[in-house]
N, C-alpha and C positions, 0 to 999 in steps of 0.2 A: 513328376515330382516324387522325390524319394527322400525319406527320412530314415537314417540308420542309427540305432542305439542312442536315441535322443534322451538326454537326462537334463532335468531342470528342477531346481528347488529354490524355495524362498526361506532362508534360514534352515530350520530343521524339518520344514514341511516339504516333502517331495511331491512335485506336481506331475512331472513326466519321468517315468521310471524305465529307461531302456526301451523307448518306444520305436517301432518300425512301421513305416507306412509307404505304400507305393500307389500312385495315381497316374493314369496314362492319358494321353491325348484322346479326344472323342469319347470321354468317359465321365459319368456322374458318380462320384465317390461319396457315399453317405457315411458320415461319422456319427455313430449312434451311441448314446450314453447319457447317464443321468447328469444333472447339474453338479458342477464341482469336480467332475472326473478329469478335467484337464483339456477339454476340447478347445476352448477359447485360447488357452496358453499355447497349445500346439499350432493353431492357425496363426497366432501372432508371431511365433518363431519362423514359420514358413514365409511370412510377409517381411521378416527382418525387423519387426517392431520390438521383439524380445530376442534374447540370445540364449541358445542352449549352453548349459554348463559344460557339456561334453556331447559328442556325437556329431553327425554330419548331415547336412541338408543339401541335396542336389536339385537344382532347377534347370533342367535341360531345355535349351532353346529360349530361355527367359533371361533377358539382359537388363531390363528396366522395370520399375514398378508401373510404368505406363502400360505394360502388357498384362497387368493384373487388375482385376476389379475386386474390391473388398467391401462387403456389407457387414458391419459390426452387429453385435447382438442388441446394443442400444440403438435408438433412432439416430443420434449424433448428427443432427441437422440444425442449422441456424434458424431458430424459431420465428424470428421477425422477417425473414426473407421469403420471397415468393418462390414458387417452384422453378420459374424461369431463372431467377437470380441465383438460386442454388446450383442449377445446371450450368450457368455461365461461369460460376466460380470454379467448379470442378473441371469444366471444359478448358479453362485457362491453365489449370494445373496439368492437364493431360496434353496441352499444346494444340487444342482444337481452335478453329476460328469461331468467332461469335455466331456467324451465319450458319455454319454447320451445326453448332451446338443447339441453336434455336430450332432448326429443322428437326434434329434428332429428338429434342425434348417434346416437340409437338406429337411426334409419332408414339413416343413412350407414354405420354399422358393418355392418348387414346387406347393404347394397348393395355395399360394397367387400370383403365376405367377411372381416371381422375378427371374432374370436371373442367378445370382450366389451369393454365400455367401461371395465371395472374393471382391465384389464391396463395395466401401466406401459409407457411407450415403450421403455425400455431392454430389456424382455423380448421385444420384437418383432424379427422378422428385418428386414433392410434393405428388402425389398420391402413388407413390412407397414407399416413406418414411412413409406414414400413414400405409401402409401394413406391413412394417417392425415393426412399433410401435405396431400393432395388434399382429404380430408374437411373439414379446417379451412378450406381455400380456398373451398369452395362452401357453407360453413355458413350464410351470410347471404344466399344467393340473389343474387349480384351481377349487374349488367348487363354487366360486362366481366370476363373471366377471362384472366389472364396467367400462363402455365404454362411454367416453364423445365425442360424434360426430364421431363414428367409420368409417362412409362411406363418410365423407366430401371429395370432390375432386376425387372420384372414378367414373369410367364409370358404366353404368347400368348393363352391363354383369358381370363385376367383383363384383359389389354390390350384384347381384343375387347369385353369387357363394358364397360370404361371408355369405349371409343369410341362404343358405343351410347348411353351416358350423355351424352357430349359432343354427339352428334347430337340427342339429345332437348333439351338446353339450347339448342342453336342454333335448333331449331324454335320455341322459346319467345321468341326474339329476342336471345339472349345473343351478344355478340361475343367470340370466343375467339382469343387469339394464343398460340401455343405454339412453343417452339423444339425442334427435334429433330435427331437425327443419322440417323434412319431414313428412307430414300427410300420404302419401302413405306408407312410411316405418312403421309408427306407426300402420297401420292396420294389419301388420304381427305379432305384439306382442300379447301375451296372455292377458296382462293387459296394460292399458294406464293410466297415471296420467297427467292431464292437470294442468300445473303450470303457475301462473301469480302473479306478485307482491309478491313473497315469500310465496304463498299459493297454495296448491294443491286443485283446485276447485272441482275436481271429479276424481275418479279412478275406473277402472273396465274393463271388456271385451269390446273391440271396438264395437262389434255388439250390446251388451246390452246398451251401452251409446247412440249409435245412435238411438236405439229403444226408450229409455227412453225420449230423447229430441225430438223425431220425426224428426230426421235430416237425410239427405241423405249422409252426409260425416262428418268426425271428425272435419273438419274445421268449419262446421256449429255449431257443438257442442261447440267448443271453443268460437265461436263468442257469442253464447247465454250465456255461463257461464261468459264471460267477461262483458257483459251488466249487468247481475245480480250482479256481484261483484261491479261494479261502483255504482249501486243503493244502495248497502249495505255498502258503504265506511265508513260512520260514525260508524256503528256497528263494523266493522272490526277494526277501530282505537281504539275503546273502548276495544275490546277483546285483542288487542296488549298490552295495558297498564295492563290489568288484568293478562295476561300471565307473563309479566315482574315481577309483584309483587307476584303472588301466585304459579306459576309453580315451582316445585322442581328442583334443579340443576341436570344436567345430570351426568351420571357416566362417568368421564373423561377417565378412563382406559378401553378401549373396548377390549383389548387383555391382560388380567392379567397373562396368562400363557406363554406369549411370553418372550423369553430370553432378558434380558436387555443388554447383551453383547455377541457377537458371533465372534470368530476368523475367521470363514468363511466369514462373512460380512466384517471384517477388511481386510482380504486377498483379497477379491474382489475389494474393494476400492483401496487398495495398488497396486494391479496388474494394475488397470486402470490408476492410477497416473504414474506408471513407464512406462506403454505403451505410455501414452500421451507425456512424456518427450523424449522417444525414437523416436517417430514420429516427434516431434518438436525439433530435435537435434540442430538446429541453435539457437532457443530460449534458450535451455538448456545451450549451450555453451556461449551465451551472458550473462546468469545469473551468470556463473562462471567467465567470463572474465571481466565483467563490473567493479566489485570492484577492480580488479587488475589494470585496467587502471586509475580508480579514485585515487588509492593509488600512482601510478607512477606520475600522474599529480600533486597530493598533494606534493610529495617529490621534484618535479622539481620546483614548483612555490611558495609554501606556506612558508613564513618565510625565504627563502633562498636569502635574499636581498643582492645584490652586490652593495654597495654604489658607487663603481667605475663607475657605469652606471648613477649616478646622478651628475648633475653639481652644483657647488657652485660658486657663483659670489664673487670676491674679489676686494675691493677698498683699495689699499695700499697707504695711504697718506704719508707714509715715503718716497715714490718715486712719488711725484705729477706729474712729467713729464712722460707722457705715454711712451716715447721712452726709459726711464730708468725703465722699468718694471722688474718684477721678472725674466723673461727670459734673460734680458740683463745684469742685475747687480747682482742678487742673485746667479747666477750660477758660478760667479767667486769665486771658493771655497778658493783660496789662500789669498784673501784679507780679512783682519781682521778689526774689529772695536774696537778701543781702547778708554776706558773711562778715561778722564783726571780729571773729577770733583768728582770722588768717591774714597774711600779708598780700594774698592774691586778690586781684580785683577782677571779678567775673560777673558778667551780666547773664544771670540764670533766671529764666521764668519759673516762678513757684519753686517746687522741689525738683531734684534730679530725677526722682521716680516718675514725675509727670512727663519729662522729656522722653524717658525710656519707654513708658507706656504709650506715649503718642507715636513713637516709631513702631511699636508692636501693632498699633491699629492698622497700619498700612499693609500688614502681612497676615494678620490673624483676626478671628472673631474673638473679642475679649469678654470674659465673664468674670465678675467680681465676687470674691468670697471674704467673709470676715474672720474665718479661722481655718487652720490647716486640715483638721479632721474632715470637715465638710468638703473641702476642695479635693482631698485624697479620695473620698468616697465617690465623688463625681468622676474622678480619673478611673477608678476601678470599674465604674458602670459605663465607661466609654462616652460620658457626656462631654468631656474635654480630652484633648490629646496630650496636654502638659499643664503643669501648675508651676507658677513662679511666686516665690515669697520674697518680698522686698523688706529688709529690716527697718526698724523704726528710726535708726540714726544713719540711714544709708547716705544721705546727702552730706552730712558732716564728716562721715568716715571717708567718702570719696575725695572730698576737698582736702582732708588731712593727708591722704595718701599722695595727692598731687603736690602738696607743700613740702612734706617731709621725705617723699621718695623712699629710698632704700633705708632711711632712718626711722620710718614709721613703725610704731610699736605693733606687736602681734595682735593685741586686742583691737587696735584701730583697723588693721588689715582684715581681721576676721569679721568685724562688724560691717565691712563694706561688701561682703559677698551676698549675692542674690542666690537663693536656693531653688533649684529646678528639679522637678521630678517628672519623668516621662514613662510612657508605656513602651517597653523594649521588646514586646512580643513580635512586632513587625520590624525587622532589621532595617529595611530600606526606608520605611517611614521614620523610624527613629533617627537615622542619620541625616535625612532631609531636614527634620525639625531642628536637630542640633546645628547643622550647617546654617540654617536660616536664622536661628537665635544668635549664633556667633556673628553673622553678618550684621544683624541689627545692633548688637552690642558694639561692634567695631565702628559702625556709623555714628552711634550715639557718643562714643568716647572721642572720636575725631572732632565732632562738633563741640564737645565740652572743652577740649584743648584749645580750639580756636577762640571760644568765648573767653577763655582765661588768658589769651595772648601767648599760648605755647604752640610750639611746632607739632604738627601731626606726626613727625618722625619719631616722636616720643611714644607712639603706640607700642605697647609691649608685645610685639609680634615680629621678632628679628628675622623674618624670612620674606624675601621678595620673590614673588612668582613671575618668572619671565614668560614670554609667549610660548605656548605649547608647540611641540614638534608637529603633532597632529591634533586636529580639532581646534577648539577655541576656549578661552578662559570660562566662557559661560555655556559650554556644551551641556545640553540637557540629558537626563537619563534616557529618554526616548530616542534621542538622536544617537547616543552612543550605543544603543541596543539594536539599531537598524541592521548592522552587518550580521549579527547573530540571527536576527529575524529572517533576513534574506537567505542566508546560507541554510538555516535549518529547514525552512519551509520550501526552499527550492529543491531540497532533497526529498522532503516528505511527500509532496504532491505527486511527483512522478513515481515514487516507490509504491504508493497506495494504488495509483491508477494502473501501473504495470501488473501488480498482483491481482487486482479485481478483474482486469480484462483477460489476461493470459490464463490465470487460474480457472476462471469460469469455463473457458474453452477446454482446458485440460480435464476438469471434473466431468464435463458433459460428454467427453469422448471426441470432441471436435478436432482437437489437435492430433489425436491418434489416427483419426480418419484421414486428415490432411497428410500426415506422415506416410500413411499407407499408399497415398496417391503420388508420393514422390517428394513432398515438401520436406525441406531440411530445417533444422532448428535455427540455423543462422539466417535463413530467409524469413522465418517468422519474426525473429528479433529485428532484422533490418526493416521490414515493413512496419513493424510496431514503432521502431525508433523514428521513422520518417513522420508518421502521424503524431507521435509524441513530441517530436521536435517543434512542429507547428504550434501545438498546444502550449508547450513550455515557453517558447519565445514570446507568444502572445501574452501569457501570464506574466512573464518577466517584465516585458515592456509596460504592461498595465500597472503593475505594482510600482515600478520606478516612476511612472508618470504621477501616481498618487503621492508618493513620498516627496518628490523633488519639484513638482510643478503645481500640484494642488495644495499641498501643505507646506511647500517652500522650505524643506530641509536643505541644508547647505550641501552642495555638490562641488567638491574641490577638484577632483580629476575628471577626465572625460568619462561619460556614461558607458562607453564601449568596454572599459576595463571591468566595470561592475557586471555588465552583461556576460562577459567571458567567465568571470568568477561564478556567476549564477549558473551558467551552462555547465561548468565543471561539477557543481553541486547537483545539477539535474542528472548528469551522467552517473554520478555516484548513486543517486536514488534509484535510477532505472536498473543499474547493475545489482544493487542490493535486492531489488524487487525480483529479478530473475533468479538470484540465489535462493530467495525464499520459496520460489516456485519449484526449484529443484529439490529443496530439502523436505518440503511438506506436500502432502497430497490433499490437504483440506484448505479451502479458502479462508476459513475461520482462523486456523492455526497460523497460516501465512500472514494474515492481517495482524494478529496478535504479535507475531515476530517483528513485523515492520514497526508497529507502535513502540514495542519495547526497544528495538534498535534505535529508533529516533530519540527516545528518552536518553539512552546511553550516549548517543552522538552529541546531544545537547550538553550533557554533563562533561564529557571528556574532551570536547573540542574547544572549550573556553567560551 
C-alpha cells in the first residue's frame, strides 16, 4: 500500500498535507500520532471511503474491498443484534456462506475471550464490544487489515493476546496498518509512521528511528520531529500551496474490478432490515397502526361539523317582551296571523319570525336575548357563534315586499332585513355558518312562497347549480380534504422513516463500516426501499379501508388509482428523505428539514 503526495482539506482546514506512506506485505505498520492529526482521514482515503483532493494511492494486488478488513475507531455495531447475527450480516457482505460464518464466529469468540455468540452487543462492556468489532474485521481472512485504535479499552493481558494474533496474521502474509496512541504498542510494529498536522514526519523500523535520532524511546523521536516541524512551518505552508496547484489528481476508483451491484450485499442489508423490524416489533406495529389512528381521528373530527353544538343568539323584536318569547308564543301552532292590509292570502302560523326561528332550531342551539348589547357581549365571550336580530315589523315588511315586488319602498325593504353578526376569526367556521344560515333562509322563503300561492321560482337567487363534474352537491369539507390528507401524509411518513433509519446508521458509523465492506449506496437504498414498500403499501391499504369502508366516504373510481397516486407520493417522501440524509450530518437537523419541507409541500401543492 502506497500513498504519494496525498492532500486533503475540508474548506480551509488542511487534514492531509502532502502525505507519503508505504506499507508492505507481511508487515505491521503503526501509525502513531495524537488525536486530530489526520490518521482516521488517511485510513478512510486508503479504503476509498474518502477521496484525496490530490495525490495518488496504490493498492497493489488488492482488487476488492472484500480483501480488506476495516475496524473503525467507533464501535459501529448494531447494538440490538447478537454477536452471531452481526457476523452473519458481514459474512453475507463478504460473500461467505452462513455455515462458514458461524464456524469462524465460534472460533473468534473463543480467541477473543467472549462468552457466547448469543449475547447481544448492547449487553457487552466497551472492551468486549471492541473485541467483537475486531472479530468482524478478520471474519473473512482479509489480505489487508486497517485497524483504527484496535486495543483501546482492553486490559494488558488481552492486548498481549491480540498482538500474538496480529503477529500470526503477519506471518501468513497479511499487511496490517493500525493507528495507535501507545508508544509501547508501536515498538511491536515492523514499521512506524510518525504523523503530525497531516504529515508523516518520518517512517521506518522503530529501532532504526531511535538510532537515527539518538533517542531512547519513540516518544523522544516524535518530540524531536515535532520541534523540527515547528521550525519549518513556513516551508511546510509553502509546500501545501504547491501541492494544491501542481500535484495531479488522485485515481478516485481504487477498486475498478469490484462489482458495482451485488445481490448478496442487497440480501445482507435486506436481512438486517427485516431482523431489525422483527426485534423492534412494537416500533413496527406502531408504524403500521399510527396512520390508522390518524385516519380515524381525521374522520371523527375533520369537517364533520355538527352545528347543533353551536349556539346562535336571537333577538326577536317582534316579541319585545321577554315573557312572550319564542318558547311562549311561537309554539302555539294553531294560532294564525292574518294580514288585513295586503291582497295576498297567506296561511302563516303566528309571525314569520316564528317560522324562521323554528327552522333555526333544526341546525343550531338557540339562545334568546332581549337587547343587542348583551347578545354582542356573549358573542365576544364565545358563548354564541352568531347573533341574529329580527326587526319589530319583520312580518309586515316581508309581506309588503312580496306584494309590491320591485315597487316596494326603500323603507319597507330595509325594515325586512335581519341583522346577523358573526365571529370571523375562524374563516372556515365563518363560511360554514354563513352557508348554513343562507340555506335556512332559502328553505324558509320557499315555504313562505308556497303558503302564499306563489311559485318557488320567484326565489331571488338567479343561479341554478347543475351536477358537479367531480364530487357531489353535498360534498363535505372532510370528504373534499381527503386527497390532500392522503397525498401529504403518504409523503410525510416515508420521509421521516427514511431519515430516522438511515441517518441513525450514518451517525453511528454503521453505514461507513458497511461501505468499507463493499456495500454500495444504491444497495442500501434498494434494501431500504423493499422494506419501506411493504410498510407503505400496508399503511396505504389500511388508511383507504378506514376512509372508504369504515366511514363510507364515496369512492368514484377504482381504488387502484388511489393506491398508485399514494405510491408516487411515497416515493417522493423517500427521495426527499435521502436528500436530507445527504445534506445534513445530524438526525435532528434532517428531521427539522423534513418537517419544514412537508409544511412547504402542503402549502404550495394545493
